[in-house]
C-alpha positions in Angstrom: 138.0 110.1 130.6 140.8 108.2 128.6 139.6 107.1 125.1 139.9 103.2 126.4 138.2 103.7 129.6 134.7 102.2 129.9 135.5 100.3 126.9 132.7 97.8 125.8 134.0 94.4 124.2 131.3 91.8 122.3 131.7 88.5 123.0 134.3 86.9 121.2 133.5 86.2 117.3 135.8 84.3 115.1 135.6 85.5 111.4 136.7 82.3 110.2 133.7 80.3 111.8 131.2 82.7 110.3 128.7 82.5 107.6 129.0 86.2 106.3 132.2 85.6 104.3 130.4 86.9 101.2 128.5 90.0 102.6 129.4 93.3 101.0 131.2 91.3 98.0 130.3 92.7 94.7 128.7 89.1 94.3 126.4 90.0 97.6 125.5 93.2 95.9 125.0 91.8 92.7 122.5 89.2 94.4 120.7 91.4 96.3 120.2 94.1 93.4 119.1 91.5 91.1 116.2 90.4 93.9 115.5 94.3 94.2 115.0 94.8 90.4 112.4 92.2 90.6 110.4 94.0 93.6 107.7 95.5 91.7 107.0 98.2 94.5 110.4 99.4 93.4 110.0 99.5 89.5 107.2 101.9 89.3 109.6 104.0 87.3 109.5 106.7 89.8 111.7 105.2 92.4 115.1 106.4 92.6 114.1 108.5 89.4 111.8 111.3 91.0 112.2 113.4 94.0 109.2 113.2 96.4 107.8 110.9 99.3 106.9 107.4 98.6 105.0 105.1 101.0 104.3 101.2 101.4 102.7 99.0 104.3 103.6 95.5 104.4 100.6 93.4 103.8 101.3 89.5 103.8 105.3 89.9 103.2 104.4 92.0 100.5 105.4 95.9 99.8 102.0 97.6 98.9 101.9 101.3 97.8 99.8 103.8 99.8 97.4 105.8 97.8 99.3 109.9 98.3 96.1 111.2 99.7 96.5 108.8 102.8 100.3 109.7 103.3 100.7 110.2 106.9 98.2 107.9 108.0 99.5 104.9 109.8 97.7 102.0 111.8 99.5 100.6 115.1 99.4 97.1 114.1 101.2 97.6 110.6 104.5 98.2 109.5 105.5 100.4 107.0 108.7 102.0 104.8 108.6 105.2 103.7 111.2 106.9 100.9 112.2 110.6 101.0 113.9 111.5 97.6 115.5 114.9 97.0 117.7 116.6 94.8 121.1 117.6 95.6 124.2 119.1 93.9 124.8 121.7 90.9 122.8 121.8 87.7 125.7 120.4 86.4 126.1 117.7 88.7 122.6 117.2 90.0 121.7 113.6 91.8 118.8 112.2 94.2 119.9 111.5 97.8 117.6 109.3 100.1 116.0 108.5 103.2 114.6 105.4 103.9 112.4 104.7 107.1 110.8 101.6 108.2 108.3 102.4 110.8 106.9 99.7 113.2 103.6 100.0 114.7 103.4 99.2 118.6 101.3 96.3 118.0 102.6 95.0 114.1 104.0 91.5 114.2 107.2 90.1 113.9 106.7 88.8 110.3 105.5 92.2 109.2 108.6 94.1 111.1 111.1 91.5 109.6 109.9 91.9 106.6 109.8 95.6 106.4 113.7 95.9 107.9 114.6 93.2 105.3 112.9 95.3 102.4 114.4 98.6 103.6 117.8 97.2 102.9 116.6 95.8 99.4 115.5 99.1 98.6 118.6 100.7 99.6 120.5 97.9 97.6 118.2 99.2 94.4 119.3 102.9 94.9 123.2 101.5 95.0 123.5 102.1 98.4 123.2 105.8 98.4 120.4 105.6 101.0 120.3 106.4 104.8 118.4 104.0 106.7 116.1 104.7 109.6 114.3 102.5 112.2 111.3 103.9 113.5 109.2 103.1 116.5 105.7 104.5 117.0 106.3 105.7 120.3 109.7 107.8 119.7 109.5 108.5 115.7 112.3 110.9 115.0 112.1 114.6 114.5 113.1 113.6 110.5 110.5 111.2 110.3 107.8 113.4 111.7 108.5 116.5 109.7 108.0 114.6 106.5 104.3 115.0 107.4 102.3 118.2 108.0 100.0 115.8 110.0 101.0 112.4 111.3 97.9 110.4 112.1 98.4 106.8 114.1 95.0 104.8 114.5 94.0 101.6 115.8 93.8 98.5 113.6 96.0 96.2 111.3 95.9 94.4 108.4 97.3 91.0 110.0 97.0 91.9 113.2 93.5 90.9 113.5 92.1 94.3 114.5 89.5 96.4 112.4 90.5 99.6 110.2 88.6 102.2 110.9 87.3 102.6 107.7 86.0 99.0 107.9 84.3 100.0 111.2 82.7 103.4 110.1 79.6 101.7 109.8 79.4 100.5 113.4 78.5 102.6 116.5 82.3 103.1 117.9 83.8 105.6 120.3 86.9 106.9 119.0 89.1 109.7 121.1 92.0 111.2 119.3 94.8 113.1 121.0 96.0 115.9 118.7 99.5 118.1 119.6 102.4 119.4 118.3 105.6 117.6 117.8 107.7 119.5 119.9 111.1 118.9 117.9 110.1 117.9 114.7 111.6 121.3 113.2 108.3 122.0 111.2 106.3 124.4 112.3 103.0 123.2 111.1 103.8 119.5 112.0 101.0 117.7 114.1 100.6 114.5 115.7 97.4 112.8 115.8 96.9 109.8 117.7 93.8 107.6 118.9 94.2 106.8 122.5 92.3 104.4 124.8 88.5 106.2 125.0 88.8 107.1 128.7 88.9 110.2 130.8 92.1 108.9 131.9 93.9 109.8 128.8 92.8 113.2 128.6 95.6 116.0 129.3 95.3 119.7 129.9 97.8 120.6 127.7 96.1 119.1 124.1 93.2 119.0 122.3 91.0 115.9 122.2 88.4 114.6 119.5 85.6 112.5 120.7 83.8 110.7 118.3 80.5 109.0 119.2 79.0 108.2 116.3 76.1 110.6 116.4 78.2 113.4 117.5 81.4 114.9 117.6 83.1 116.6 120.6 86.2 118.6 120.6 87.6 119.0 124.2 90.4 122.1 124.2 92.8 121.5 127.2 93.2 124.9 129.4 97.2 125.0 128.5 96.6 123.6 124.7 98.3 126.2 121.8 96.4 127.8 119.1 97.8 125.8 116.6 96.8 122.5 118.3 93.0 124.2 118.3 93.5 125.0 114.6 94.6 121.4 113.8 92.1 120.1 115.4 89.5 122.2 113.3 90.7 120.5 110.6 90.7 117.1 111.8 87.3 117.3 112.4 86.2 119.3 109.5 87.9 115.9 107.3 85.6 113.7 109.7 82.3 115.7 108.8 83.0 115.4 105.1 82.4 111.4 105.6 79.4 112.1 108.0 77.4 114.8 108.6 77.0 115.2 112.2 76.8 117.7 114.7 80.3 119.4 116.3 80.5 120.9 119.8 83.8 122.7 120.7 84.5 123.1 124.4 87.0 124.5 126.7 88.3 122.5 129.6 87.5 125.8 131.5 83.9 125.6 130.7 81.7 123.6 133.2 80.1 122.0 130.2 83.5 120.4 129.5 82.6 118.1 132.4 80.1 116.7 129.9 83.1 115.3 127.5 84.5 113.5 130.8 81.2 112.2 131.9 80.9 110.3 128.3 84.2 109.0 128.6 83.2 107.2 132.1 84.4 110.3 134.4 82.4 112.0 137.1 82.8 115.4 135.5 84.9 116.6 138.9 88.3 115.1 138.5 89.7 118.6 138.3 93.3 119.0 136.3 94.0 116.2 133.9 97.7 114.9 133.2 98.2 111.7 131.1 101.8 111.8 129.3 102.0 111.7 125.5 102.5 108.1 124.5 104.9 109.0 121.6 108.1 111.0 121.8 108.5 110.2 125.3 112.2 109.7 125.7 113.6 111.1 128.8 116.4 113.2 129.4 118.9 111.0 129.6 121.9 113.4 130.2 124.5 111.4 128.6 127.3 112.6 126.8 128.0 112.1 123.0 130.0 109.2 122.9 131.7 107.5 119.6 132.6 103.8 119.5 134.9 102.0 116.7 133.6 98.4 115.7 136.7 96.9 114.2 138.2 93.4 113.5 141.7 94.5 113.0 142.5 92.1 115.7 141.4 89.1 114.1 138.2 89.4 116.2 135.4 92.0 116.1 135.8 94.5 118.9 133.7 97.3 120.0 135.6 100.3 121.7 135.0 103.6 123.2 137.0 106.2 120.9 135.9 109.5 122.3 133.3 110.8 124.6 132.9 114.6 124.6 131.1 117.1 122.5 133.7 117.8 120.2 133.5 114.5 118.0 134.4 115.0 114.5 134.2 114.0 111.2 137.8 113.6 111.7 137.5 110.9 114.0 135.9 108.5 111.6 138.3 105.9 109.7 136.9 105.0 106.6 138.3 101.3 107.2 135.9 100.7 110.0 132.3 101.1 111.5 131.4 103.6 114.0 128.8 104.2 116.2 127.5 107.9 117.5 125.7 108.2 120.9 124.3 111.5 120.0 123.7 112.4 123.8 120.7 110.2 123.7 118.7 111.6 120.7 119.8 109.0 118.3 122.0 106.3 117.6 124.0 106.7 114.3 126.0 103.9 112.6 128.7 105.5 110.0 129.8 102.7 107.9 133.4 103.4 106.4 133.9 102.5 102.6 136.8 99.9 103.3 135.0 98.3 106.4 135.2 94.6 106.5 132.2 92.6 105.3 131.9 91.2 108.9 131.8 94.8 110.2 128.9 95.9 107.9 127.1 92.8 108.7 127.0 93.2 112.3 126.1 96.7 112.5 122.5 96.3 113.6 123.0 93.8 116.1 125.9 95.8 117.4 123.5 98.7 117.7 121.0 96.8 119.5 123.5 95.4 121.9 124.7 98.7 122.8 120.8 99.8 123.5 120.5 96.9 125.4 123.3 97.7 128.0 122.2 101.1 128.3 118.7 99.5 129.7 120.6 98.0 132.3 122.2 101.8 133.7 119.5 103.6 135.9 117.5 105.8 133.9 118.0 104.4 130.8 114.8 102.2 130.8 113.5 103.4 127.9 116.8 103.0 125.7 115.1 101.0 123.4 113.0 103.8 121.9 116.1 105.9 120.7 115.9 106.0 116.9 118.5 103.9 115.1 120.0 105.1 111.5 122.8 104.3 109.3 124.6 105.8 107.0 127.8 105.2 104.5 130.8 106.9 103.6 130.1 109.3 100.9 126.6 109.4 101.3 126.1 110.9 105.0 122.6 112.9 105.4 122.4 116.3 106.6 120.9 115.0 109.9 124.3 113.1 110.6 126.4 116.1 109.7 124.3 117.8 112.6 124.9 115.0 114.6 128.9 115.1 114.1 130.7 118.2 113.8 132.9 119.2 110.7 136.4 118.8 110.8 
């Protein structure tokens, strides 16, 4: 296919009529940095200074730090910001590199999601634009995000959603069902996901382990095809649960006849046979589409979005610092690369362009879940290792 075949053009966009003339200028950066410098969450003496992991939750438009003991615990009704900072370079030229993730729960509010996105940009400004920004959705977190936590737990509840948090409901008699499984592509051998699911027998799957908390007793249901590591991780989850309350625990394999007791407690008849329920996380299908590289440019006076290359041999040398590029990594992730000399309009439109591209994909056969694709933005000179893996070295 010729590089310009199948190109996608945006609707005409006249830079002269836009309201983004100051975006990307020195004045713009100074205004944003001054705003970031007054944000208490970034000014704890550690952010941008120390390596490590930092997690905040959005509460009433405010960025609230999460206790380190609760890192990896998320609620589906909330939005979060996660900063991962690490040291790079030699002893004589050591610097911090940063990844910023804004994680959006499946039932978060628009206000919380918008605040998380805005504050992520602000945090990047506080870090002098050196960070890679990631948008994370509960249903399909990126491999890099999952790899940050030895255990990623997603529970029902939320600050502003009207749901109860688990800690607020612990004294009530409730039925809770947790699904415990290995995130296949996280790249971390011990990475496990604990996801609260509907407490019904239809949520069971023979490939995973489930923990049923009935208040007065905890049941562990081991699917007949679950892995030894999933069994071990489920045991850790149950151990943590029993530290807070002393209740009996019974572990049952699906192959045992008594395992039907758990099915019955979840509303089943106990004789349903095999259980198959798709995981409600990391469910992106095999899109089987090639890698594609697009250029976002206003060199012609209007903002255009053109296909540059479509094959597995996309290289770093295909990028031009005067423009913004979008890389579709064969459906695994959408990367936006911002050239150092890109125009103000190009820099301002990157997220809208990425979202428009995903909407276009959704209209194609077999791409209805394209909206779940992780989106990340890197800047020239501050590319992350993950981006380096997605695009070959020249």
